[in-house]
NUMISE-464792 format. One record per residue (C-alpha): residue number from 1; x, y, z. Coordinates in nm, 2 decimals, padded with zeros to 4 digits, always signed. Layout:
BEGIN
+------+--------+--------+--------+
: resi :   east :  north :     up :
+------+--------+--------+--------+
:  NUM :      X :      Y :      Z :
...
+------+--------+--------+--------+
end
This chain:
BEGIN
+------+--------+--------+--------+
: resi :   east :  north :     up :
+------+--------+--------+--------+
:    1 : -00.03 : +00.52 : -03.55 :
:    2 : -00.31 : +00.61 : -03.31 :
:    3 : -00.40 : +00.32 : -03.08 :
:    4 : -00.07 : +00.14 : -03.14 :
:    5 : +00.24 : +00.15 : -02.94 :
:    6 : +00.57 : +00.20 : -03.12 :
:    7 : +00.89 : +00.15 : -02.92 :
:    8 : +01.17 : +00.38 : -03.00 :
:    9 : +01.49 : +00.20 : -02.88 :
:   10 : +01.80 : +00.37 : -02.78 :
:   11 : +02.08 : +00.26 : -03.01 :
:   12 : +02.34 : +00.07 : -02.81 :
:   13 : +02.68 : +00.24 : -02.82 :
:   14 : +02.93 : +00.05 : -03.03 :
:   15 : +03.29 : +00.12 : -03.13 :
:   16 : +03.18 : +00.42 : -03.34 :
:   17 : +02.97 : +00.59 : -03.07 :
:   18 : +03.12 : +00.88 : -02.86 :
:   19 : +03.03 : +00.93 : -02.50 :
:   20 : +02.95 : +01.30 : -02.55 :
:   21 : +02.72 : +01.42 : -02.27 :
:   22 : +02.43 : +01.65 : -02.37 :
:   23 : +02.57 : +01.95 : -02.19 :
:   24 : +02.87 : +01.93 : -02.42 :
:   25 : +02.63 : +01.91 : -02.72 :
:   26 : +02.45 : +02.22 : -02.58 :
:   27 : +02.79 : +02.40 : -02.55 :
:   28 : +02.87 : +02.31 : -02.91 :
:   29 : +02.53 : +02.44 : -03.02 :
:   30 : +02.60 : +02.77 : -02.85 :
:   31 : +02.94 : +02.80 : -03.01 :
:   32 : +02.86 : +02.68 : -03.36 :
:   33 : +02.50 : +02.75 : -03.45 :
:   34 : +02.42 : +03.09 : -03.60 :
:   35 : +02.17 : +03.24 : -03.62 :
:   36 : +02.04 : +03.11 : -03.29 :
:   37 : +01.75 : +03.19 : -03.06 :
:   38 : +01.74 : +03.21 : -02.68 :
:   39 : +01.42 : +03.07 : -02.54 :
:   40 : +01.30 : +03.17 : -02.19 :
:   41 : +01.25 : +02.88 : -01.94 :
:   42 : +00.87 : +02.88 : -01.98 :
:   43 : +00.90 : +02.84 : -02.36 :
:   44 : +01.15 : +02.56 : -02.32 :
:   45 : +00.91 : +02.37 : -02.09 :
:   46 : +00.62 : +02.44 : -02.33 :
:   47 : +00.79 : +02.29 : -02.63 :
:   48 : +00.92 : +01.99 : -02.43 :
:   49 : +00.57 : +01.92 : -02.32 :
:   50 : +00.44 : +01.96 : -02.67 :
:   51 : +00.70 : +01.71 : -02.80 :
:   52 : +00.60 : +01.45 : -02.53 :
:   53 : +00.23 : +01.50 : -02.61 :
:   54 : +00.30 : +01.45 : -02.98 :
:   55 : +00.50 : +01.13 : -02.92 :
:   56 : +00.22 : +01.00 : -02.69 :
:   57 : -00.04 : +01.08 : -02.96 :
:   58 : +00.17 : +00.89 : -03.21 :
:   59 : +00.19 : +00.59 : -02.98 :
:   60 : +00.57 : +00.62 : -02.95 :
:   61 : +00.76 : +00.54 : -02.63 :
:   62 : +01.12 : +00.64 : -02.59 :
:   63 : +01.29 : +00.36 : -02.41 :
:   64 : +01.61 : +00.55 : -02.36 :
:   65 : +01.74 : +00.91 : -02.38 :
:   66 : +01.77 : +01.05 : -02.73 :
:   67 : +01.78 : +01.38 : -02.92 :
:   68 : +01.46 : +01.51 : -03.06 :
:   69 : +01.41 : +01.81 : -03.29 :
:   70 : +01.09 : +02.01 : -03.25 :
:   71 : +00.98 : +02.27 : -03.51 :
:   72 : +00.71 : +02.53 : -03.45 :
:   73 : +00.55 : +02.61 : -03.79 :
:   74 : +00.35 : +02.90 : -03.66 :
:   75 : +00.39 : +03.20 : -03.90 :
:   76 : +00.50 : +03.42 : -03.61 :
:   77 : +00.75 : +03.17 : -03.46 :
:   78 : +00.93 : +02.96 : -03.73 :
:   79 : +01.18 : +02.80 : -03.50 :
:   80 : +01.34 : +02.47 : -03.43 :
:   81 : +01.42 : +02.35 : -03.08 :
:   82 : +01.66 : +02.06 : -03.00 :
:   83 : +01.60 : +01.86 : -02.68 :
:   84 : +01.76 : +01.57 : -02.50 :
:   85 : +01.46 : +01.37 : -02.39 :
:   86 : +01.44 : +01.10 : -02.13 :
:   87 : +01.15 : +00.88 : -02.02 :
:   88 : +01.04 : +00.98 : -01.68 :
:   89 : +01.28 : +01.27 : -01.64 :
:   90 : +01.28 : +01.63 : -01.74 :
:   91 : +01.39 : +01.71 : -02.09 :
:   92 : +01.71 : +01.90 : -02.14 :
:   93 : +01.70 : +02.20 : -02.37 :
:   94 : +02.00 : +02.20 : -02.61 :
:   95 : +01.93 : +02.51 : -02.83 :
:   96 : +01.71 : +02.67 : -03.09 :
:   97 : +01.74 : +02.84 : -03.43 :
:   98 : +01.51 : +03.01 : -03.68 :
:   99 : +01.37 : +02.80 : -03.97 :
:  100 : +01.14 : +02.85 : -04.27 :
:  101 : +00.84 : +02.62 : -04.33 :
:  102 : +00.58 : +02.61 : -04.60 :
:  103 : +00.46 : +02.94 : -04.74 :
:  104 : +00.09 : +02.91 : -04.82 :
:  105 : -00.08 : +03.12 : -05.08 :
:  106 : +00.14 : +03.03 : -05.37 :
:  107 : +00.09 : +02.75 : -05.62 :
:  108 : +00.28 : +02.43 : -05.55 :
:  109 : +00.35 : +02.55 : -05.19 :
:  110 : +00.23 : +02.32 : -04.91 :
:  111 : +00.17 : +02.39 : -04.55 :
:  112 : +00.43 : +02.19 : -04.36 :
:  113 : +00.25 : +01.90 : -04.20 :
:  114 : +00.24 : +01.85 : -03.83 :
:  115 : +00.31 : +01.53 : -03.64 :
:  116 : +00.60 : +01.30 : -03.56 :
:  117 : +00.83 : +01.20 : -03.85 :
:  118 : +01.08 : +00.92 : -03.82 :
:  119 : +01.43 : +00.96 : -03.97 :
:  120 : +01.53 : +00.62 : -04.10 :
:  121 : +01.68 : +00.44 : -04.40 :
:  122 : +01.34 : +00.38 : -04.56 :
:  123 : +01.38 : +00.73 : -04.71 :
:  124 : +01.76 : +00.77 : -04.76 :
:  125 : +01.92 : +01.11 : -04.72 :
:  126 : +02.15 : +01.26 : -04.97 :
:  127 : +02.38 : +01.56 : -05.01 :
:  128 : +02.34 : +01.89 : -05.19 :
:  129 : +02.52 : +01.90 : -05.53 :
:  130 : +02.57 : +02.28 : -05.50 :
:  131 : +02.40 : +02.35 : -05.83 :
:  132 : +02.16 : +02.64 : -05.88 :
:  133 : +01.80 : +02.59 : -05.99 :
:  134 : +01.62 : +02.77 : -06.27 :
:  135 : +01.59 : +03.08 : -06.04 :
:  136 : +01.96 : +03.09 : -05.97 :
:  137 : +01.91 : +02.96 : -05.62 :
:  138 : +02.11 : +02.69 : -05.43 :
:  139 : +01.79 : +02.52 : -05.32 :
:  140 : +01.96 : +02.27 : -05.09 :
:  141 : +02.23 : +02.51 : -04.98 :
:  142 : +02.61 : +02.48 : -05.05 :
:  143 : +02.76 : +02.17 : -05.19 :
:  144 : +02.78 : +01.88 : -04.94 :
:  145 : +02.50 : +02.00 : -04.71 :
:  146 : +02.30 : +01.71 : -04.57 :
:  147 : +01.94 : +01.67 : -04.69 :
:  148 : +01.73 : +01.49 : -04.43 :
:  149 : +01.45 : +01.30 : -04.59 :
:  150 : +01.13 : +01.21 : -04.40 :
:  151 : +00.94 : +01.06 : -04.70 :
:  152 : +00.61 : +01.13 : -04.87 :
:  153 : +00.36 : +01.30 : -04.64 :
:  154 : +00.00 : +01.42 : -04.67 :
:  155 : -00.01 : +01.80 : -04.65 :
:  156 : -00.26 : +02.08 : -04.71 :
:  157 : -00.22 : +02.25 : -05.04 :
:  158 : -00.13 : +02.61 : -04.98 :
:  159 : -00.29 : +02.74 : -05.30 :
:  160 : -00.64 : +02.59 : -05.23 :
:  161 : -00.88 : +02.62 : -04.94 :
:  162 : -00.92 : +02.25 : -04.86 :
:  163 : -00.70 : +02.06 : -05.10 :
:  164 : -00.47 : +01.79 : -04.96 :
:  165 : -00.21 : +01.59 : -05.14 :
:  166 : +00.13 : +01.44 : -05.09 :
:  167 : +00.46 : +01.62 : -05.07 :
:  168 : +00.82 : +01.51 : -05.00 :
:  169 : +00.91 : +01.63 : -04.65 :
:  170 : +01.27 : +01.72 : -04.62 :
:  171 : +01.48 : +01.92 : -04.39 :
:  172 : +01.78 : +02.10 : -04.54 :
:  173 : +02.00 : +02.41 : -04.55 :
:  174 : +01.92 : +02.68 : -04.80 :
:  175 : +02.09 : +02.94 : -05.03 :
:  176 : +02.34 : +03.11 : -04.80 :
:  177 : +02.34 : +03.43 : -05.00 :
:  178 : +01.98 : +03.49 : -05.08 :
:  179 : +01.76 : +03.28 : -04.85 :
:  180 : +01.93 : +03.21 : -04.52 :
:  181 : +01.87 : +03.57 : -04.41 :
:  182 : +01.49 : +03.50 : -04.44 :
:  183 : +01.49 : +03.22 : -04.19 :
:  184 : +01.23 : +03.30 : -03.93 :
:  185 : +00.96 : +03.35 : -04.19 :
:  186 : +00.76 : +03.10 : -04.40 :
:  187 : +00.94 : +03.07 : -04.73 :
:  188 : +00.96 : +02.71 : -04.85 :
:  189 : +00.74 : +02.48 : -05.06 :
:  190 : +00.67 : +02.27 : -04.75 :
:  191 : +01.01 : +02.15 : -04.65 :
:  192 : +01.19 : +02.28 : -04.34 :
:  193 : +01.49 : +02.51 : -04.41 :
:  194 : +01.74 : +02.54 : -04.13 :
:  195 : +02.07 : +02.73 : -04.09 :
:  196 : +02.37 : +02.57 : -04.25 :
:  197 : +02.55 : +02.57 : -03.91 :
:  198 : +02.26 : +02.37 : -03.75 :
:  199 : +02.27 : +02.13 : -04.04 :
:  200 : +02.64 : +02.08 : -03.99 :
:  201 : +02.61 : +02.03 : -03.62 :
:  202 : +02.33 : +01.77 : -03.65 :
:  203 : +02.52 : +01.60 : -03.93 :
:  204 : +02.86 : +01.59 : -03.76 :
:  205 : +02.73 : +01.47 : -03.42 :
:  206 : +02.47 : +01.24 : -03.57 :
:  207 : +02.20 : +01.38 : -03.35 :
:  208 : +01.92 : +01.22 : -03.56 :
:  209 : +02.12 : +00.93 : -03.70 :
:  210 : +02.03 : +00.65 : -03.47 :
:  211 : +01.92 : +00.42 : -03.75 :
:  212 : +02.20 : +00.52 : -03.98 :
:  213 : +02.46 : +00.45 : -03.71 :
:  214 : +02.31 : +00.11 : -03.63 :
:  215 : +02.34 : +00.03 : -04.00 :
:  216 : +02.70 : +00.14 : -03.99 :
:  217 : +02.77 : -00.08 : -03.69 :
:  218 : +02.58 : -00.39 : -03.80 :
:  219 : +02.57 : -00.39 : -04.18 :
:  220 : +02.77 : -00.13 : -04.37 :
:  221 : +02.82 : +00.25 : -04.34 :
:  222 : +02.56 : +00.45 : -04.54 :
:  223 : +02.75 : +00.66 : -04.79 :
:  224 : +02.58 : +00.98 : -04.67 :
:  225 : +02.75 : +00.97 : -04.33 :
:  226 : +03.05 : +01.20 : -04.29 :
:  227 : +03.39 : +01.03 : -04.24 :
:  228 : +03.49 : +01.29 : -03.99 :
:  229 : +03.17 : +01.25 : -03.78 :
:  230 : +03.16 : +01.20 : -03.40 :
:  231 : +02.83 : +01.03 : -03.35 :
:  232 : +02.70 : +01.08 : -03.00 :
:  233 : +02.55 : +00.83 : -02.76 :
:  234 : +02.17 : +00.86 : -02.76 :
:  235 : +02.13 : +00.98 : -03.12 :
:  236 : +01.77 : +01.02 : -03.20 :
:  237 : +01.54 : +00.95 : -03.49 :
:  238 : +01.24 : +01.19 : -03.46 :
:  239 : +01.14 : +01.53 : -03.61 :
:  240 : +00.83 : +01.67 : -03.44 :
:  241 : +00.63 : +01.95 : -03.61 :
:  242 : +00.39 : +02.15 : -03.39 :
:  243 : +00.21 : +02.48 : -03.41 :
:  244 : +00.15 : +02.70 : -03.10 :
:  245 : -00.13 : +02.94 : -03.07 :
:  246 : -00.01 : +03.30 : -03.07 :
:  247 : -00.15 : +03.65 : -03.14 :
:  248 : +00.19 : +03.82 : -03.15 :
:  249 : +00.54 : +03.73 : -03.24 :
:  250 : +00.75 : +03.63 : -02.93 :
:  251 : +01.04 : +03.85 : -02.85 :
:  252 : +01.28 : +03.55 : -02.85 :
:  253 : +01.20 : +03.48 : -03.22 :
:  254 : +01.24 : +03.82 : -03.40 :
:  255 : +01.16 : +03.85 : -03.76 :
:  256 : +01.44 : +03.91 : -04.01 :
:  257 : +01.50 : +04.28 : -04.06 :
:  258 : +01.40 : +04.26 : -04.43 :
:  259 : +01.19 : +03.99 : -04.59 :
:  260 : +01.12 : +03.97 : -04.96 :
:  261 : +00.93 : +03.73 : -05.17 :
:  262 : +01.07 : +03.39 : -05.26 :
:  263 : +01.23 : +03.38 : -05.60 :
+------+--------+--------+--------+
end
């Protein structure tokens, strides 16, 4: 999108939109999301600036306030930060949680691509069926967990030195018994694994569902939306993947106490 300007409109509140202020969303994050991370002020500012730089590089202008999820794929960070972003005003930090991104060095494992990825109806979401894969793993997490789909993306093959090919970029929960305890380390095939509690918060409040809620208001309700949801005003539509430069693991993003290989 370099050289082009894409406008990211704020979805107008209709009868299904709740006037939930961002400080209440931040409070819900603190109460509901576990495991969670506590970022110092300088890191919050750092990631907010990285998000704005990524949006600018992609030619995207936020016309109104909206929620944006930022993921740092650095092997010593592996974290997601949620922000309420406003054009011409400081971004408001909502909360952070550990994640797992692509684990390079294994066949069919991609390095999670960096950039700005839109969450829209071109790549419809779905929900986990709650069935185990060939390794006995609930790959998408417990039954009913939302799987956020960001479409086919170019990514570096983690099993070659310079190979690049396409992978399906998704964000989803993971096996609550065997894999969620490994969040905070690279473990996936390229997708972004998040805590089930963060998945549920984003899902229930519709924090990335701007386009889905517009469809619900103007056309018909997408089946994947929860009936008991409380979609907030200023819902967003962007996932931003960055990578900071670090020599050591920051104290605010501790590694899991025990990490084993991915089944």
